[in-house]
ZAVEX-339808 format. One record per residue (C-alpha): x, y, z; residue in one letter; residue number from 1. Coordinates in pm, 1 decimal, always signed. Each point is the difference from the previous one (the first is absolute). Example, Ala and Ser with C-alpha at 12.3 -4.5 7.8 and 13.67 -1.06 7.14 Angstrom:
// residues 2
        x        y        z type seq
  +1230.0   -450.0   +780.0    a   1
   +137.0   +344.0    -66.0    s   2
END
This chain:
// residues 424
        x        y        z type seq
  -3998.1  -2183.4  +4423.2    m   1
    -60.5   +253.2   -272.0    p   2
   +115.8    -84.7   -346.6    l   3
   +133.0   +258.8   -238.5    c   4
    +10.3    -82.1   -367.8    l   5
   +200.4   +208.2   -246.1    f   6
    -67.7    -50.5   -368.1    a   7
   +314.2    +55.4   -214.2    l   8
   -112.9    -53.8   -356.9    p   9
   +258.0    -52.9   -271.3    t  10
    -46.4   +236.0   -290.3    i  11
   +171.9    +68.5   -327.3    i  12
    +35.6   +370.2    -72.1    a  13
   +114.6   +168.6   -316.3    s  14
   +315.9   +208.4    +17.1    s  15
    +75.4   +327.3   -172.1    d  16
   +371.6    -72.8    +22.9    k  17
   +133.6   -100.5   -342.0    p  18
   +196.7   -320.1    -44.3    a  19
   +378.1    +28.9    -19.4    n  20
     +2.9    -50.8   -375.6    n  21
   -245.6   +286.8    -44.4    q  22
   +218.4   +257.5   +175.3    i  23
   +201.2   +206.5   -245.4    t  24
   +261.1   +270.9    +15.4    f  25
   -191.5   +258.7   -197.9    t  26
   -331.1    -28.1   +185.9    k  27
    +88.7   -108.7   +354.9    d  28
   +369.4    +45.9    +80.1    v  29
   +100.8   +317.2   -182.5    a  30
   -241.2   +221.9   +200.5    p  31
   +160.9   -124.8   +323.6    i  32
   +355.4    +49.9   -126.4    l  33
    -72.6   +340.4   -151.5    f  34
   -148.8   +125.9   +327.4    k  35
   +244.4   -148.2   +248.5    n  36
   +326.1    -84.4   -176.3    c  37
    +45.3   +210.3   -312.7    a  38
   +135.1   +306.5   +179.8    v  39
   +322.0   -194.9    +65.6    c  40
    -25.0   -237.8   -296.4    h  41
    -15.7   +219.7   -310.5    p  42
   +250.6    -57.4   -281.3    p  43
   +366.8    +78.6    +75.6    d  44
    -49.4    +94.5   +364.2    d  45
   +113.7   -118.0   +342.4    v  46
   -178.6   -337.7    -29.4    a  47
   +148.6   -282.3   -213.5    p  48
   -303.2    -24.1   -230.2    f  49
   -308.8   +187.6   -110.8    s  50
   -357.8   -107.3    +70.8    v  51
   -156.3   +234.2   -255.0    l  52
    -27.3   -266.7   -268.1    s  53
    -64.3   -374.1    -11.6    y  54
   +317.8    -48.7   -203.7    k  55
   +214.3   +152.7   +275.4    d  56
   -179.0   -155.4   +299.0    a  57
    -53.6   -356.2   -129.7    r  58
   +362.4   -122.5    +37.2    p  59
    -16.8   +101.8   +367.8    w  60
   -335.6   -165.1    +72.3    a  61
   +127.2   -263.9   +245.1    k  62
   +213.5   +254.9   +181.1    s  63
   -297.2   +237.4    +23.1    i  64
   -210.6   -280.5   +149.3    r  65
   +264.2    -88.9   +260.1    e  66
    +69.7   +356.3   +108.1    k  67
   -368.4    +94.6    +15.0    v  68
   -107.0   -315.6   +182.9    a  69
   +273.0    +47.9   +261.4    s  70
    -92.5   +370.5    +26.7    r  71
   +353.5   +104.2    -87.4    e  72
   -157.8   +208.3   -275.1    m  73
   -114.8   +270.0     +5.1    p  74
   +260.3    +80.2   +266.6    p  75
   -151.1    +88.7   +338.1    w  76
   +189.1    -55.4   +319.8    g  77
   -236.3   +123.2   +271.2    a  78
   -147.2   -253.9   +241.2    d  79
   -380.0    +36.5    -47.1    p  80
    -55.6    -28.1   +375.3    r  81
   +147.6   +345.1    +60.0    h  82
   -133.4   +317.3   -159.9    g  83
   -224.0    +79.2   -295.2    e  84
   +164.1   +149.8   -305.9    f  85
   -154.8   +182.7   -292.8    s  86
   +256.8   -136.9   -246.5    n  87
    -29.5   -366.3    +99.2    d  88
   +125.0   -176.4   -313.9    a  89
   -117.4   -351.2    +82.4    r  90
   -219.4   -174.3   -256.2    l  91
   -342.3   -125.5   +103.2    k  92
    -22.9   -377.9    +33.5    q  93
   -236.0    -17.1   -298.6    g  94
   +258.2   +178.3   -217.2    e  95
   +268.0   -245.0   +109.5    i  96
   -230.4   -294.5    -75.6    d  97
    -67.6   +137.3   -349.9    t  98
   +369.7    +30.5    -84.7    i  99
    +78.7   -347.4   +136.2    v 100
   -291.4   -153.2   -192.8    a 101
   +111.5   +177.8   -319.0    w 102
   +345.2   -155.2    +18.9    v 103
   -128.0   -343.9    +95.2    e 104
   -245.1    +16.2   -290.1    g 105
   +277.6    +51.2   -251.8    g 106
    +49.2   +378.7    +25.1    a 107
   -215.8    +65.5   -307.0    k 108
     -8.1   +336.0   -170.9    e 109
   -371.2    +31.7    -81.8    g 110
   -168.1   +236.4   -243.1    d 111
   +218.4   +308.6    -63.4    p 112
   -322.0   +204.8    -13.4    k 113
    -46.6    -67.2   +373.6    d 114
   +329.4   +165.4    +92.9    l 115
    -60.4   +327.3   +190.6    p 116
   +199.0   +312.9    -92.6    p 117
   +352.8    -25.8   +139.2    a 118
    +99.0   +271.3   +249.8    p 119
   +233.8   +261.5   -142.7    d 120
   +297.8    +77.9   +223.9    f 121
   +203.6   +182.1   -261.8    s 122
    -48.0   +341.7   +161.8    d 123
   -230.8    -63.9   +292.4    a 124
    +70.3   +127.9   +348.9    w 125
   -150.2   -201.2   +284.4    m 126
    -89.6   +325.1   +179.6    v 127
   -170.6   +143.0   -308.7    g 128
   +138.4   +291.6   -198.6    k 129
   +250.2   +182.6   +223.2    p 130
    -37.5   +373.4    +58.8    d 131
   +379.6    +26.2    -26.1    v 132
   +261.1   -241.4   -132.3    t 133
   +357.1    +56.8   +118.8    l 134
   +276.6   -174.1   -194.5    t 135
   +373.2    -46.5    +45.3    m 136
   +171.3   +293.9   -172.5    p 137
   +183.0   -227.6   -243.0    e 138
    +38.4   -364.5    -91.9    e 139
   +238.4   -202.1   +215.1    f 140
   +223.3   -273.3   -144.5    t 141
    +78.8   -289.8   +230.3    l 142
   +332.7   -176.9    -44.9    d 143
    -29.3   -377.7    -27.7    a 144
   +303.8    -65.3   +218.6    r 145
    +51.1     +2.7   +373.3    g 146
   -238.4     -3.7   +293.6    a 147
   -347.5   +146.5     +4.2    d 148
    -23.2   +379.2    +18.5    d 149
   -193.0   +233.9   +226.3    y 150
    -27.7   +327.0   -191.9    i 151
   -171.7   +319.0   +119.9    f 152
   -169.9   +235.7   -245.0    f 153
   -125.5   +346.6    +91.1    r 154
   -322.7    +95.2   -182.2    v 155
   -124.0   +360.6    +45.6    p 156
   -374.8    +29.2    +54.8    t 157
     -7.5   +374.5    -80.8    k 158
   -305.0    +28.5   +226.2    f 159
    -66.7   +363.7    +92.0    t 160
   -250.4    -99.9   +268.3    e 161
    -44.7   -291.2   +237.4    d 162
   -154.8   -305.3   -163.6    k 163
   -208.3   -265.9   +174.1    w 164
    +51.4   -345.2   -155.2    v 165
   -293.5   -241.2    +11.0    q 166
   +174.0   -270.5   -203.3    a 167
   +353.4    -66.7   -121.5    a 168
   +110.4   -262.0   -250.4    e 169
   +356.0    -91.3    -89.6    f 170
    +50.9   -106.4   -361.3    r 171
   +336.9   -161.6    -81.9    p 172
   +133.4    +79.8   -342.3    g 173
   +164.5   -342.2    -17.2    n 174
   -144.3   -269.9   +226.1    k 175
   +279.2   -239.0    -96.0    r 176
   +249.6   +196.7   +209.2    v 177
   -199.0   +214.7   +245.7    v 178
    -19.5   -236.6   +293.2    h 179
   -143.7   +242.1   +251.7    h 180
     +2.1   +369.5    +78.9    a 181
    -93.8   +255.8   +262.9    v 182
   -123.4   +349.3    -83.6    v 183
    +85.2   +263.6   +260.7    f 184
   -123.8   +357.1    +33.7    i 185
   +290.4   +244.1    +20.6    e 186
   -142.3   +316.4   +154.0    t 187
   +154.1   +346.9    -58.4    p 188
   +160.9    -25.5   +345.4    q 189
   +155.9   -334.6    -92.8    m 190
   +126.0   +146.1   -327.2    i 191
   +188.3   +269.8   +191.7    e 192
   +153.4   -262.1   +228.5    v 193
   +112.5   -202.4   -303.9    a 194
   +160.1   +312.6   -150.6    k 195
   +180.4    +74.4   +326.5    t 196
   +129.5   -357.5    +26.4    m 197
   +124.6    +12.3   -359.0    a 198
   +181.9   +324.6    +66.9    k 199
   +164.4   -135.9   +316.2    r 200
   +129.2   -303.2   -187.2    s 201
   +138.7   +213.3   -282.2    g 202
   -255.8   -118.8   -254.6    r 203
   -237.6   +193.9   -218.5    e 204
   -368.4    -60.2    +62.2    f 205
   -128.7   -212.3   -287.8    d 206
   -369.0    +77.5    -65.7    p 207
    -42.4   -336.9   -177.3    r 208
   +183.6   -231.9   +240.3    n 209
   -210.1    -63.5   +307.8    g 210
   +268.0   -185.2   +197.4    a 211
    +99.2   +323.3   +175.8    s 212
   -336.8     -6.0   +177.3    a 213
   +112.5   -310.9   +190.7    f 214
   +377.2    -11.4     +1.3    e 215
   +147.4    +66.7   +340.4    r 216
   +360.0    -90.9    +77.2    a 217
    -23.2   -284.3   +253.2    p 218
   +184.4    +68.5   +324.7    g 219
   +243.4   -247.7   +154.4    p 220
   -278.3   -144.4   +216.0    e 221
   -250.7    -37.3   -281.8    a 222
   -109.1   -363.0    -57.3    p 223
    -17.2    +48.3   -377.2    f 224
   +236.9    +37.7   -292.6    f 225
    -39.1    +81.1   -367.1    k 226
   +140.4   -211.5   -280.5    e 227
    -70.3   +125.8   -350.0    g 228
   -362.6   +110.5     +0.6    t 229
   -109.7   -239.7   +277.0    v 230
     -3.3    +49.7   +375.8    w 231
    +92.6   -300.0   +215.6    g 232
    +15.7    -87.2   +368.4    t 233
   +342.4    -40.1   +159.1    r 234
    +74.9   -344.1   +141.5    m 235
   +100.9   +158.2   +331.2    d 236
   -324.3   +196.1    +27.6    a 237
   -208.4    -54.9   +314.9    p 238
   -241.3   -293.8    -30.2    v 239
   -360.8    +86.9    +80.4    v 240
   -230.7   -293.5    -71.5    d 241
   -271.6   +132.7   +230.6    d 242
    -43.1   +363.0    -98.5    a 243
   -312.9    +15.4   +212.4    c 244
   +238.4    +37.1   +292.5    a 245
   +105.3   +332.2   -154.9    q 246
   -198.1   +322.3    +22.5    s 247
   -141.2   +184.5   -302.7    n 248
   +302.4   +225.2    +16.0    a 249
   +247.1   -289.5    +17.5    g 250
   +295.1    -83.5   -220.3    v 251
    -44.3   +106.0   -362.1    k 252
   -165.3   -276.9   -202.0    s 253
   -124.0   -170.6   +315.3    v 254
   -276.3   +242.4    +82.1    g 255
   -309.9   +137.7   -164.1    a 256
   -119.7   +329.8   -137.3    s 257
   -316.8   +149.6   -138.4    a 258
     -2.4   +275.2   -256.2    g 259
    -77.1   +100.2   -354.6    s 260
   +347.6    -42.8   -152.6    t 261
    -95.6   -314.5   -193.0    i 262
   -252.3    +70.0   -275.5    l 263
    -32.5   -349.3   -145.1    t 264
   +200.1   -316.1    -64.3    a 265
    +17.7   -265.0   -267.7    y 266
    +79.7   -370.4     -1.8    a 267
   -119.9   -274.9   -234.3    p 268
   -360.7    -66.4    +97.1    g 269
    -54.3   +315.1   +205.2    k 270
   -318.2   +198.7    -57.5    n 271
     -8.3   +378.5    -40.5    p 272
    -58.8   +208.1   +312.6    d 273
   -364.8   +109.8     +0.7    v 274
   -136.4   +168.6   +311.4    y 275
   -357.7    +21.4   +131.1    p 276
   -211.6   +304.3    -88.1    a 277
    +86.4   +298.5   +217.0    g 278
   +355.4   -120.5    +62.2    t 279
   +313.6    +86.5   -197.7    a 280
   +376.5    +46.6    +18.7    k 281
   +144.5   +351.1    -30.1    r 282
   +277.1   +106.0   -237.1    i 283
   +115.5   +350.3   +101.8    p 284
    +45.5   +263.2   -268.8    a 285
   +349.0     +4.0   -149.3    g 286
    +72.2   -362.9    +89.4    s 287
   +187.5   -254.7   -206.7    n 288
    -61.1   -371.2    -23.9    l 289
   +296.3   -227.3    +66.9    i 290
    -24.4   -335.4   -179.0    l 291
   +212.5   -263.1   +171.6    q 292
    +29.3   -267.3   -266.4    m 293
   +124.5   -353.6    +57.5    h 294
   +117.4   -124.5   -338.8    y 295
    +50.8   -374.5    -44.5    s 296
   +259.0   -115.9   -253.6    k 297
   -169.0   -333.8    -52.4    s 298
    -37.2    +28.1   -378.5    t 299
   +375.4     -8.2    -60.9    g 300
     -7.0   +282.9   -251.5    r 301
    -10.5   +381.9     +8.9    p 302
   -349.6   +132.8    +61.1    e 303
   -170.0   +338.0    -10.5    k 304
   -265.1   +139.9   +232.0    d 305
   -200.3   +316.6    +37.3    r 306
   -252.7    -33.7   +279.8    t 307
   -305.1   +215.6    +81.8    s 308
   -225.0    +68.1   +298.2    v 309
   -367.9    +85.3    -52.9    g 310
   -181.4   +214.3   +258.0    l 311
   -373.0    +48.5    +53.2    v 312
    -89.9   +300.0   +213.6    f 313
   -276.6    +12.9   +259.1    a 314
   -322.1   +141.0   -145.0    k 315
   -165.2    +76.0   +333.7    q 316
   +110.2   +158.1   +327.8    p 317
   +268.8   -199.1   +178.4    v 318
    -99.5    -81.1   +356.6    e 319
   +282.8   -241.8    +86.9    k 320
   +365.8     -0.8    -98.1    t 321
   +161.4   -325.0   -111.1    v 322
   +339.5    -83.5   +145.7    e 323
   +222.2   -300.5    -59.5    t 324
   +100.7   -185.7   +315.4    l 325
   +337.7   -170.9    -46.0    t 326
    +70.3   -273.6   +254.4    v 327
   +342.4   -142.4    -73.8    i 328
   +273.3   -223.9   +135.4    n 329
   +318.4    -23.4   -206.3    s 330
   +233.7   -120.8   +275.0    l 331
   -112.6   -356.6    +62.5    f 332
   +248.6   -277.2    -74.9    l 333
   -114.6   -328.9   -157.4    i 334
   +228.5   -288.6   +105.4    p 335
   +132.7   -238.2   -267.7    p 336
   -251.2   -272.1    -80.8    g 337
   -278.2   +149.5   +213.5    a 338
   -340.5   -106.2   -133.3    e 339
   -223.9   +219.3   +212.3    n 340
   +194.0   +295.3   +141.2    h 341
   -224.4   +257.6   +167.4    e 342
    +35.9   +377.4    -12.6    a 343
   -237.3   +264.3   +131.1    t 344
    -69.9   +370.2    -30.7    a 345
   -251.7   +214.7   +189.3    c 346
   -159.6   +342.1     +4.3    y 347
   -157.5   +172.6   +299.7    n 348
   -301.2   +193.5   -132.1    v 349
    +24.9   +362.6   +124.3    p 350
   -346.4   +116.4   -109.7    r 351
   -329.0   -131.2   -132.6    d 352
    +30.0   -117.7   -358.2    l 353
   -151.1   -235.2   -256.5    q 354
   +169.8   -269.4   -205.2    f 355
   -105.2     -7.2   -367.1    v 356
   +244.5   -251.1   -152.9    n 357
   +294.9   -227.0    +77.1    y 358
   +311.4    -72.4   -205.5    f 359
   +222.9   -272.4   +146.2    p 360
   +348.9     +4.4   -148.8    h 361
   +299.0   -230.4    +45.2    m 362
   +267.8   -138.1   -228.8    h 363
    +73.5   -345.2   -140.8    v 364
    +39.0   -173.4   +337.4    r 365
   -334.9   +135.6   +115.8    g 366
   -232.5   -284.3   +100.3    k 367
   -305.3   +147.4   +173.4    d 368
   -118.1   +319.5   +165.0    m 369
   -270.6    +85.5   +250.8    k 370
   -148.6   +338.0    +97.0    y 371
   -155.8    +33.5   +344.9    e 372
   -131.3   +280.1   +218.0    v 373
     +3.0     +3.0   +379.7    v 374
   -267.8   +241.1   +121.1    y 375
    +37.0   +212.2   +316.0    p 376
   -222.7   -243.1   +191.9    d 377
   +237.5   -289.2    -82.6    g 378
   -219.3   -157.1   -268.4    r 379
   +208.5   -140.9   -288.6    r 380
   -132.8    -42.3   -354.3    d 381
   +158.6   -140.1   -315.0    t 382
    -53.4   +245.6   -285.5    l 383
   +181.6   -180.7   -282.5    l 384
   +174.0   -331.9    -34.8    r 385
   +197.8    -97.1   -310.3    v 386
   +128.2   -355.9    +46.6    d 387
   +169.0    -38.2   -338.7    k 388
   +175.8   +325.4    -80.6    y 389
   +124.0    +32.2   -357.9    n 390
   +267.1   +260.8    -69.0    f 391
    -73.4    -21.3   -372.7    n 392
   -369.4    +76.4    +43.8    w 393
    -86.9   +256.7   +264.9    q 394
   -348.0   +119.2    +86.8    t 395
   -147.7   +315.8   +146.1    l 396
   -286.4   -120.8   +220.5    y 397
   -273.9   +264.0    -10.1    v 398
   -251.4    -10.1   +285.0    l 399
   -369.1     +6.7    -90.2    k 400
    -51.7   +249.8   +281.6    n 401
   +259.3   +211.0   +183.7    p 402
    +93.9   -155.3   +335.1    l 403
     +1.3   +241.6   +298.3    p 404
   +310.1    -35.8   +221.0    i 405
    -14.8   +197.8   +327.1    p 406
   +287.8   +192.3   +154.0    k 407
   +207.1   -217.7   +231.0    g 408
    -26.4   -312.7   -215.5    s 409
   +306.6   -193.9   -111.7    r 410
    +42.1   -121.5   -356.5    f 411
   +203.0   -321.6    -17.1    v 412
   +159.5   -153.4   -309.6    v 413
   +143.0   -351.7    +23.7    t 414
   +189.1   -159.3   -288.9    a 415
   +176.7   -331.1    -56.0    h 416
   +286.8    -67.7   -236.6    f 417
   +121.8   -319.2   -164.9    d 418
   +376.7    -12.6    -50.8    n 419
     +9.3   -374.6    -60.5    s 420
    +51.7   -212.0   -309.1    a 421
   -377.3    -40.5    -18.2    k 422
    -27.0   +361.1   -116.1    n 423
   +107.6     -3.2   -363.4    k 424
END
């Protein structure tokens, strides 16, 4: 019988990887932190500590190692098996190994001369210098008492011609209290409706208060009520856990709609809206922006805020219009103690379109969310899966390439909620 002989020699090779005790903050770790972490970890910002200096980062070394090794930091919720995203925040394995080795080697500082220049976020916009910056007309003072507030501010654009927005970035004036926000486009037609509604209710139209763009007296059958500045769902409202059984034109807040009313949104961790070349969102001439601000009273003291929105206009002909597809279910009911309650929402695609980004959004009981598409031929694909949703850190998942979705497809969103004691 034939004999095969494989020679497997043992060799000793040199390694370019430095020993743990040779890895330092200034030379090896700072470049990683500056590139991937500093945008959220500058001094006095949303993160609990700064990574811009060894003095600030060193006390947190063990925590940095644990969060990086477990891939909790930088935050990124998308399952890598579904979709490719241009803003994927995950560190490379080599970067993780370097940080872990630095801590295990004593978290040494190194030669200060090796420290690269720290990024400057004092006045930097992530979208670059905006063509126009629109700011709340005046500073708002938030009372320290009571429940959180949802306040609407009307900001005139004073645009005398239609503007095509390639990128929009929301900049909170005070990140300690601005929990999240939505920026709506109030067209001239919507302005007239708001004026008419104000007149019917015996109020004067307030050009600074944007609440009139949304306030509608709920009828006796409406499932919602308003308490203070917050809208709630009545306990006797119809329960719709499976909104996919409803049509697109179903009960309000159980259906879906596509349009250009939403310009951009903000939540801790969310990226600016930046659209591919040749695509943009239109702001009609004479429009206002309505800033729906959710103010959190977590600091326990009066706070001030004056927020801005930066806009970058398209510099080349616009071939495709960007619209925001809102797929929502606000009428599901989570039973007491439920650990994995399921709710769905769907959208029947009426025409050919392309998806460019995804923004899953739930509240504190949100556990996970999955986006799927069912094509006309019955094929079903998972587009996005976020297994550990974090209300305090929300991500806009930007596709590397727009995804074509043909007319007749069905977009399916499935979410689970944890209402048990396990959910702190």
